[in-house]
C-alpha positions as protocol buffer text, in pm:
chain_id: "A"
residue {
  index: 1
  type: SER
  ca { x: -2631 y: -638 z: -3450 }
}
residue {
  index: 2
  type: VAL
  ca { x: -2532 y: -868 z: -3184 }
}
residue {
  index: 3
  type: ASP
  ca { x: -2767 y: -990 z: -2921 }
}
residue {
  index: 4
  type: PHE
  ca { x: -2562 y: -938 z: -2601 }
}
residue {
  index: 5
  type: GLY
  ca { x: -2789 y: -1164 z: -2402 }
}
residue {
  index: 6
  type: SER
  ca { x: -2706 y: -1462 z: -2620 }
}
residue {
  index: 7
  type: LEU
  ca { x: -2345 y: -1363 z: -2623 }
}
residue {
  index: 8
  type: ARG
  ca { x: -2338 y: -1368 z: -2229 }
}
residue {
  index: 9
  type: VAL
  ca { x: -2496 y: -1716 z: -2233 }
}
residue {
  index: 10
  type: ILE
  ca { x: -2242 y: -1847 z: -2485 }
}
residue {
  index: 11
  type: THR
  ca { x: -1952 y: -1692 z: -2286 }
}
residue {
  index: 12
  type: CYS
  ca { x: -2080 y: -1847 z: -1959 }
}
residue {
  index: 13
  type: ALA
  ca { x: -2124 y: -2190 z: -2126 }
}
residue {
  index: 14
  type: LEU
  ca { x: -1773 y: -2176 z: -2272 }
}
residue {
  index: 15
  type: THR
  ca { x: -1628 y: -2080 z: -1938 }
}
residue {
  index: 16
  type: ALA
  ca { x: -1812 y: -2366 z: -1778 }
}
residue {
  index: 17
  type: ALA
  ca { x: -1674 y: -2604 z: -2038 }
}
residue {
  index: 18
  type: VAL
  ca { x: -1309 y: -2491 z: -1975 }
}
residue {
  index: 19
  type: ILE
  ca { x: -1356 y: -2548 z: -1594 }
}
residue {
  index: 20
  type: VAL
  ca { x: -1508 y: -2902 z: -1665 }
}
residue {
  index: 21
  type: ALA
  ca { x: -1220 y: -2977 z: -1910 }
}
residue {
  index: 22
  type: ALA
  ca { x: -960 y: -2861 z: -1650 }
}
residue {
  index: 23
  type: SER
  ca { x: -1092 y: -3107 z: -1400 }
}
residue {
  index: 24
  type: CYS
  ca { x: -977 y: -3404 z: -1608 }
}
residue {
  index: 25
  type: SER
  ca { x: -615 y: -3502 z: -1655 }
}
residue {
  index: 26
  type: GLU
  ca { x: -613 y: -3384 z: -2024 }
}
residue {
  index: 27
  type: GLY
  ca { x: -754 y: -3055 z: -1900 }
}
residue {
  index: 28
  type: ASN
  ca { x: -425 y: -2973 z: -1729 }
}
residue {
  index: 29
  type: LYS
  ca { x: -252 y: -2973 z: -2065 }
}
residue {
  index: 30
  type: LEU
  ca { x: -517 y: -2738 z: -2199 }
}
residue {
  index: 31
  type: LEU
  ca { x: -482 y: -2490 z: -1916 }
}
residue {
  index: 32
  type: SER
  ca { x: -102 y: -2495 z: -1938 }
}
residue {
  index: 33
  type: MET
  ca { x: -84 y: -2385 z: -2304 }
}
residue {
  index: 34
  type: ARG
  ca { x: 128 y: -2074 z: -2326 }
}
residue {
  index: 35
  type: TRP
  ca { x: -125 y: -1851 z: -2503 }
}
residue {
  index: 36
  type: LEU
  ca { x: -391 y: -1932 z: -2253 }
}
residue {
  index: 37
  type: VAL
  ca { x: -152 y: -1858 z: -1954 }
}
residue {
  index: 38
  type: TYR
  ca { x: -68 y: -1526 z: -2129 }
}
residue {
  index: 39
  type: ILE
  ca { x: -428 y: -1439 z: -2171 }
}
residue {
  index: 40
  type: GLY
  ca { x: -460 y: -1503 z: -1797 }
}
residue {
  index: 41
  type: ASP
  ca { x: -164 y: -1289 z: -1729 }
}
residue {
  index: 42
  type: ILE
  ca { x: -320 y: -994 z: -1913 }
}
residue {
  index: 43
  type: SER
  ca { x: -675 y: -1057 z: -1807 }
}
residue {
  index: 44
  type: TYR
  ca { x: -697 y: -795 z: -1532 }
}
residue {
  index: 45
  type: VAL
  ca { x: -564 y: -526 z: -1750 }
}
residue {
  index: 46
  type: LEU
  ca { x: -790 y: -639 z: -2025 }
}
residue {
  index: 47
  type: TYR
  ca { x: -1083 y: -614 z: -1785 }
}
residue {
  index: 48
  type: LEU
  ca { x: -981 y: -259 z: -1698 }
}
residue {
  index: 49
  type: VAL
  ca { x: -937 y: -127 z: -2052 }
}
residue {
  index: 50
  type: HIS
  ca { x: -1218 y: -294 z: -2246 }
}
residue {
  index: 51
  type: TRP
  ca { x: -1509 y: -95 z: -2123 }
}
residue {
  index: 52
  type: PRO
  ca { x: -1370 y: 265 z: -2185 }
}
residue {
  index: 53
  type: ILE
  ca { x: -1294 y: 144 z: -2544 }
}
residue {
  index: 54
  type: ILE
  ca { x: -1651 y: 8 z: -2585 }
}
residue {
  index: 55
  type: VAL
  ca { x: -1795 y: 322 z: -2459 }
}
residue {
  index: 56
  type: PHE
  ca { x: -1565 y: 537 z: -2687 }
}
residue {
  index: 57
  type: GLU
  ca { x: -1656 y: 319 z: -2999 }
}
residue {
  index: 58
  type: HIS
  ca { x: -2022 y: 351 z: -2911 }
}
residue {
  index: 59
  type: THR
  ca { x: -1975 y: 735 z: -2888 }
}
residue {
  index: 60
  type: ILE
  ca { x: -1817 y: 773 z: -3222 }
}
residue {
  index: 61
  type: SER
  ca { x: -2044 y: 513 z: -3395 }
}
residue {
  index: 62
  type: VAL
  ca { x: -2297 y: 674 z: -3629 }
}
residue {
  index: 63
  type: THR
  ca { x: -2552 y: 399 z: -3564 }
}
residue {
  index: 64
  type: LYS
  ca { x: -2499 y: 379 z: -3195 }
}
residue {
  index: 65
  type: VAL
  ca { x: -2514 y: 9 z: -3227 }
}
residue {
  index: 66
  type: LEU
  ca { x: -2210 y: -208 z: -3225 }
}
residue {
  index: 67
  type: TYR
  ca { x: -2208 y: -448 z: -3510 }
}
residue {
  index: 68
  type: THR
  ca { x: -1965 y: -734 z: -3569 }
}
residue {
  index: 69
  type: PRO
  ca { x: -1692 y: -531 z: -3729 }
}
residue {
  index: 70
  type: ASP
  ca { x: -1719 y: -278 z: -3437 }
}
residue {
  index: 71
  type: ILE
  ca { x: -1683 y: -564 z: -3187 }
}
residue {
  index: 72
  type: ILE
  ca { x: -1381 y: -695 z: -3365 }
}
residue {
  index: 73
  type: ILE
  ca { x: -1221 y: -347 z: -3371 }
}
residue {
  index: 74
  type: VAL
  ca { x: -1287 y: -315 z: -2997 }
}
residue {
  index: 75
  type: LEU
  ca { x: -1145 y: -653 z: -2935 }
}
residue {
  index: 76
  type: ILE
  ca { x: -825 y: -582 z: -3129 }
}
residue {
  index: 77
  type: ILE
  ca { x: -773 y: -245 z: -2962 }
}
residue {
  index: 78
  type: SER
  ca { x: -847 y: -386 z: -2618 }
}
residue {
  index: 79
  type: LEU
  ca { x: -604 y: -673 z: -2658 }
}
residue {
  index: 80
  type: ALA
  ca { x: -337 y: -444 z: -2795 }
}
residue {
  index: 81
  type: LEU
  ca { x: -370 y: -192 z: -2526 }
}
residue {
  index: 82
  type: ALA
  ca { x: -387 y: -460 z: -2249 }
}
residue {
  index: 83
  type: VAL
  ca { x: -66 y: -625 z: -2382 }
}
residue {
  index: 84
  type: LEU
  ca { x: 109 y: -281 z: -2382 }
}
residue {
  index: 85
  type: MET
  ca { x: -17 y: -185 z: -2035 }
}
residue {
  index: 86
  type: HIS
  ca { x: 75 y: -528 z: -1900 }
}
residue {
  index: 87
  type: HIS
  ca { x: 436 y: -495 z: -2012 }
}
residue {
  index: 88
  type: LEU
  ca { x: 489 y: -131 z: -1959 }
}
residue {
  index: 89
  type: VAL
  ca { x: 294 y: -62 z: -1643 }
}
residue {
  index: 90
  type: GLU
  ca { x: 171 y: -376 z: -1463 }
}
residue {
  index: 91
  type: LYS
  ca { x: 497 y: -600 z: -1484 }
}
residue {
  index: 92
  type: PRO
  ca { x: 727 y: -318 z: -1385 }
}
residue {
  index: 93
  type: LEU
  ca { x: 512 y: -221 z: -1090 }
}
residue {
  index: 94
  type: LEU
  ca { x: 475 y: -587 z: -967 }
}
residue {
  index: 95
  type: ALA
  ca { x: 856 y: -633 z: -997 }
}
residue {
  index: 96
  type: ARG
  ca { x: 922 y: -318 z: -799 }
}
residue {
  index: 97
  type: LYS
  ca { x: 1005 y: -350 z: -422 }
}
residue {
  index: 98
  type: PHE
  ca { x: 789 y: -108 z: -226 }
}
residue {
  index: 99
  type: GLU
  ca { x: 911 y: -31 z: 124 }
}
């Protein structure tokens, strides 16, 4: 079982480290890496899809506790769905001219 309190602290610490790293000249190279930029591009869709997937996984789980394999499955499904929605829904809507 994963302690989500500790996971939140680790996530916040890593986010702070990235922000501090970005403030130095070498950090600009870090934040301009293509895969990080792509994660930034899909981040909103990832934010939208991850919670329903977590809830669904929790619902079908026998133990009602998400262990590490469950979290990895949720992460993979969330990323795959976010990539699909980004390319098939978000980008076409953003490119469309609404009048």
